[in-house]
N, C-alpha and C positions, 0 to 999 in steps of 0.2 A: 504493500500500500504506500510505498514511497518513503518509509521511515528507516531504511537500512543505512548503516554506516559503511562507507567505502574508503579504503586507504589507498592513496596514489603516491607513489614514490618517484624520485628522480625529476621532480619539477624544480624549476629555477626561478628565484626571485630576481627580476630584471631591474626594478626600480621601486623605491619607496617615495611617494609624494606626500609629505606631511601636511602641506598647505591644503590639499583637497581630500586628505584622509584616504589615500588609495594605495594599494599594494599591487604592483604589476607582476604577474606570474607567466612564465613561458610554458605553454602546454595546455591541454584541455582539462577542465574541472568538471566532474560529473555533477548532475543535479539540475534542478529547475532554476530559472532566472529568479533572482530575488531571494533565493534560499541562503541558508547560513553555511559558511565554510569555516572549519577549524584548522588553523595553521599551527603546526608543532615543529620543533627542531628535530633534525635527523638524529637518531640514536645509534650512530655507527662507532 
């Protein structure tokens, strides 16, 4: 029903725009538009 958590690895943060509160990520992010995305640090 759309409430599954999916973990995507090997995405790259390209730019952080603090003025507009944006995080630019290279790669595709699964989910619906306007949905929440949780960003965590790589545990390598």
